[in-house]
N, C-alpha and C positions, 0 to 999 in steps of 0.2 A: 429315776428322773431327777432327783435332787442333785446328784453328783455329776450328772452328764452336762455337756455344754451345748448351748444353742449357738447357731450361726446367724447373725443378723446382717443382711445385705441392704445397704442404703446409700444415700448420698448426702454430702455436706449442705446442700441447699434445699433439702427435702424436709419440711417440718414434720411429716409423719414418720420419717426415718429417725429423727432425733427424739420424737415422742416415744417410739418403741425402745430406743436405747435408754432413755430416762426410766422407762418402766423396768427394764431388766436390771439397771443399776440400783434403783430404789429397792427392788424386791430381792436384790442380792442373788440373782440367778446367773450362774456361770455362763459366759457368752463370749464370742468373738465378734468384733465389729469389723465388717468388711465392706470396702467401697469397690465394687466391681469396676475394673478399668475398661475404658472404651467410651465412645460417644453415646451419651444418654443411657449408660449402663447396658449397652447391647452385648452383654457377655454371653458366652456359651452356656453357662450354668443357668442363668435366668431363662434363656430360651428353652433349654432342655426341661426346665421345671414347668414350662407353660405359663410363666408369669409375665404380664405386660405392665406391671406397676411396681413401684418400690414404696415402702420396704417389703422385702421378702425374708421370711425367717425359716431356717431349716431346723426341725426338731431333732433331738437326739436319736429318734427312731428313723430318721431319714426323710420324713414327710416335709413338704414345703407349704408354708402358709403365707397368705397375703391379706391385707385390709386390717388397719390398726385396731379399730374398736372390737371386732369379734376376736382378734388375736388376744387382746388384753383380757377379755371376758373368758376366753378359753384357758388362758394361763391361770386365771383365778380358780378354775376347777382342778388344774393339775397341781397348783402350789397355793394352798390356802393361807400360808404365813405371809405377813406383811402385805395384807390386802390393800388394794386401792379403792375398795368399795366400803363406804361407811357401814358400821354395824346397824344403825337405825335405818329401816326401810325407806322412810320419807327422805332422809338426807341422801341415801343411796340413789334414789331416783333423781333428786335435784343435781347430784354430781354427774349423773349420766346426761341429764338435759344440758348442763353447761358444757360438758365435753362435746356433745353433738353440735351445739352452737359454735364452739371454737372450730371444729372440723369443717363445718359446712358454710358458716357465715364469716367468721373472722379471717378465714383464708382469702376471702374476696378482697377486702381492702389491702391485705398484705401483698397479694399479687398485683393489685392495681398500682400501688406505690412502686413495687419492684420493676415493673415494665412500663413506666410512664416517662419520667424525666430522663434526659440523656445521662445524667450522672448515675442514676440508678441502673439503667440498662447497661451502661458500660462497666460499672463495677460488678454488678450481680452476675452478668454473663461470664466475665472472666474469672470471678471467684469460684463460681460453681463448676465451670469446666476445668479449672485447675485441679479441683478435687477429683474429678472423674478421669482426667487424662494423664496426670502425672507429668514426667519429663517429656519434652517435645520441642522441636525447633520452633522459633517464634513465628515464622511465616505460616507454617502448618497450623499452629495454635490459633492464629488470627483468623484463618479461613474457617475453622470450626466455630469460632466465636460468632462470626457473622451468620452462619447457618442457624446456630442456636438462638440468637436474638430474633431472627426472622420467624423461626418456629414458634417461640413463646408468645410473641405478639399476635400471631395468627390464632393461636389457641385461645387467647384472651378475647379476641374479637368474636370468636364463635360462641362465647358464653353469654353475650348480651351486648347492650349498648353502653360502652364504657363512659362516654361523655354524659349520657343521661344519668347513669348510675353513680357517678363519682361523688356528687355532693352527699348522697345518703351514705355511701360506703365510708367516706372519709369523716363523716360525723360520728360514726359508731366506734372508730378506732380510739380516739381520745376518751370516749366513755368507758371503754374497757380498761384503759390505763387508770382512769380516775377511780374506777371500782376497786381495782387491786390496791391502789394507794389507800383507799378508805378501809379496806379489809385489814391491811397491815397495821392499822392503828390499834387493833384489838386482838387479832389472831394471825399466826404465821401463814396459815393456809385457809382454804374456804370453809372447811368443816372441822377445824381444830388445830392440833399441833402436829399433824401428819398430812402428807399430800393425798388427795383423792384423784380419781380418774378425771374429775373436772379440772383440778389444778394442772394435771399433766396435759390435758387438751389445750388449755390456754398457753401453757409453756411452749407447746409445739409451734404455734403460729408466732408467738412473741419472741421465740428464739431467733427467728428470721428478721422480725422487725427490729430487734436489737442490733442487727448487723447491717441491714440494707440502709443506704445513706439517708434518704428522706424520712423514712419511718423511724430510724434510729435517732435522728436529730430531735424529733418530737418527744420520743421517750426520754432521752438524756436531758432535755430541757424541762419537761413537765412531770416526769415520773421516775426519779432517780431510784427510789426504793423498789419500784417495779423492775427496773433494769437489773438491780442486784438480785432480786427474787428470781428472775429468769436465770441468771448465772448459777444461783444456788441449786435450782431444780434440775439442772443438767446432770448433776450427780448428787442425789439425796440419800445415798446408801448409809450415811451416818446418822440420819434422822431417827430419833426414837420419841415418838409422840403419841398422844391419845386423841381419840375422836371427841368432838364437843358434846356437851350435854344437849340432847335433842329437845329438851323442855325449855331451853333458853332461847331468846330471840335470835333470829338469823343475824349474821354479821352484816354491816352496812354494805360491804362489797357484794356479797351474795344477793342481797335485796336489789341493789342497783343492776346487777347482771340479769336477774329475773325480770325486772321491769323492761330492760332492753329486749330480752327474749320475747316477752309478751307483746310488745308494741311493734317489733320489727321481724324477728326471726320466725316465730310461729306463723304469723300471717303470710310471710313469704313461702314457708313450706306448704301451707294450705293452698295457696294460689298455684304453686308448682304441681302439687298432687292433682289438682283439678285439670291443669294443662296436660299432664301425662295421661290422665283418664280420657281426655278429649282426643289426644293424638298419641296413642300408645306405641306406634311404630317409630316415633321420632326420637325417643329417648332410649338409649341402649340399656342393657340389663346390668352393666358393670358400673364402675366408678367414673368412667370417662364421660365427658360431655358430648352430647349429640352434635355432630358436625353437619347436619342436614339443613340447617336453617340459613338460607342465603338472604331471605327477606323476612316477611312476617310469619311465614309458615313455621310452626313449632315453637314460636316465641309467645310469651305472655307478658302482660303488663299489670302492675299492682301499685297502688299508692300506699306508702308506708310513712307514717308521720307527716303526711302531706307532701312527700317527695316521691317522684316516680322511680320505679324499678322495672327494667325491661330485661328479661332473662330467657334462656332457652330451657324448655322442658327437660327434666333430667330424672330418669327413673330411680337412680340410686337415692336421690334426695327424697323422692316419694316413699321409698322403702324406709328411709330414716324416720320419717314421720310415723309410719306404721310401727316400727320397732319401739319408738317412744310410747306410743299408745299401748302397746302390749306390756311394756315395762310398768306403766302407770296402772294398768288393769290388774297387774299381779300384786300390787300393794293393797293389803287388806287390813281390817281391824282398826285399832286406835291410830296406827301410823297413817292410814288412809285419811282418817278424819282430819288429822293435823295437816297432811299434805294438801288436801283439798282446800283448806282455808288459805294456805300459803299460795297455791296456784291461782285461786280466784282473786286474791288480793293483788296479784301481779298480772292479771289478764291472761293467764296461761291455761286455764282449766278447759274451756270449751273446745279449743283447737286440738286437745289431746284425748278427746272421747272417741271410742270406737263406734262406728256405725253398725247397725245390725248386719251380721254376716261378714263384716270386714276382716275379722281376725283370721278367717280361713284363707283369705287372699294374700296375706303377708308372707313373704318367703322367710325361711329360717335365717336367723342372724348367726352366721358361722364363718370361720375363715375360708377364704377361697383357695 
């Protein structure tokens, strides 16, 4: 396995594709980066593999995997060297929690910026499709761009009420930037001198924010060190660092992220899980957002920091909460005592407790 090459298929505008590429680069796993040509990666190989999302990774043995988090964790089993999981079990869980926050929450303001203002829609649609389509006559290219813009804005509309949600979403983006800026005053990464799965998760979304016009302008103005941190994480194969001393206080940036997670993200996951339980048929079993909610059916509302959030129930996000609960439950001994104190201090503990019998209802966390 060590000498064989992986094949990673993804797209230039896909945060999760660049996330997996950064994982393979940091871990020095031989791989080929492939952008399947065609509209929205409708390539024959992806169809034949039965995958409807990117990134998709083909293993040296021929199998195809999808879904970034379980792919990262499965690679940890195959290749223990240069792990993205901190040695300390408490820090390991915190890194997983921050990665989940980036995957399922930070992606929301990123996409809202991307498909809101005219300058963002115009630039992002052309930039992304140029990567997928390659050389093409201008008139044909422009027609595909129009289709793509229409598709993306409709997808976002199905996720919830954008106008209602925008103040909350756009308040959290600069908080993330400020947290990383604060962390960089003392440590290069969240948990010491080497990147964790949490750093990689943040990188994925911020890699797009650093490019998209409106989000990039904010980052370039307010978080220049974060901007460069993102560029550096795209290829950290040369990093040789150590994990932090778990007995030392958490970095200021990690603490700020955990506060945001406790006040916004975990209450959102809890509300979503309750909505899925109330309407289990309305959220599909994969990563895609349910498209069934024309009106109020299948949607839920929650107040987060006094601001409203209206979203569509999503089973994958409900599974994310379950997987976090299982990961926390697996931390035992002195590390659990330390972790409980940290999570309670940041308002995260109660939302992550398993209910009686709940563990048996949570599906396995594995590549699809």
